[in-house]
C-alpha positions in Angstrom: 151.4 105.5 -147.1 149.3 107.3 -149.6 152.0 107.5 -152.3 153.4 104.0 -151.8 153.9 101.5 -154.6 154.3 98.7 -152.2 150.6 97.7 -151.8 147.2 97.9 -153.5 146.5 98.7 -157.1 149.9 100.4 -157.6 151.7 97.2 -156.6 149.5 95.2 -159.0 150.4 97.6 -161.8 154.1 97.2 -161.0 153.8 93.4 -161.1 151.5 93.5 -164.2 148.9 91.5 -162.3 145.3 91.5 -163.4 143.4 91.4 -160.1 144.1 92.9 -156.7 142.6 93.3 -153.3 144.1 95.3 -150.4 143.5 96.0 -146.8 145.3 98.8 -144.9 145.2 99.1 -141.1 147.1 101.0 -138.4 149.0 98.6 -136.2 150.6 101.1 -133.8 150.2 104.8 -133.5 152.9 105.5 -136.2 152.9 102.2 -138.2 150.6 101.2 -141.0 150.3 97.7 -142.3 149.0 96.8 -145.8 148.1 93.3 -147.2 147.6 92.9 -150.9 146.5 89.8 -152.8 147.4 89.8 -156.5 146.5 87.3 -159.1 147.6 86.8 -162.7 146.4 83.7 -164.5 148.2 84.6 -167.8 151.5 86.3 -166.9 153.2 88.6 -169.4 156.7 87.3 -170.2 159.5 89.6 -169.0 160.5 91.6 -165.9 157.9 93.4 -163.8 158.4 97.1 -163.2 160.7 98.2 -160.3 159.1 99.3 -157.0 160.4 102.5 -155.3 162.5 102.1 -152.1 160.7 102.5 -148.9 161.4 102.0 -145.2 159.3 98.8 -145.1 159.3 95.1 -145.5 157.8 93.4 -148.6 156.9 89.8 -148.1 155.6 87.5 -150.8 153.7 84.3 -150.4 153.2 82.1 -153.5 150.3 79.7 -153.4 151.0 77.7 -156.6 154.0 76.4 -158.5 155.8 79.1 -160.5 158.3 77.6 -163.1 161.3 79.7 -164.2 160.8 82.4 -161.6 163.6 85.0 -161.4 164.3 87.6 -158.8 166.3 90.6 -160.0 167.9 93.2 -157.8 169.1 96.6 -158.9 171.7 98.2 -156.6 173.7 100.2 -159.2 173.4 97.4 -161.7 170.8 94.9 -162.6 171.5 91.3 -161.6 169.6 88.1 -161.2 169.7 87.0 -157.5 167.7 83.7 -157.7 166.4 81.6 -160.6 164.5 78.4 -160.8 161.2 76.7 -159.9 159.2 78.0 -156.9 157.3 75.0 -155.8 154.2 74.9 -153.6 154.8 73.1 -150.4 152.1 70.6 -149.5 
């Protein structure tokens, strides 16, 4: 996991986030698990940088409303998968 862009400061750089905190732990003998909290109070307009492919899951939890959020996927060509408001559930 030492070269992964899927957690920690490297993930924050890919997302252009200002602040990050990460915890890495070994769950099983051969499996690591990382949790990263990122925060960006003044997001830069535009796409974030791509993250390298890994044999892993990447799960995102949004804790506040995020207007005009777009999720782009690149599998040979760049395409917008989802667009719209991500609303905090209360």
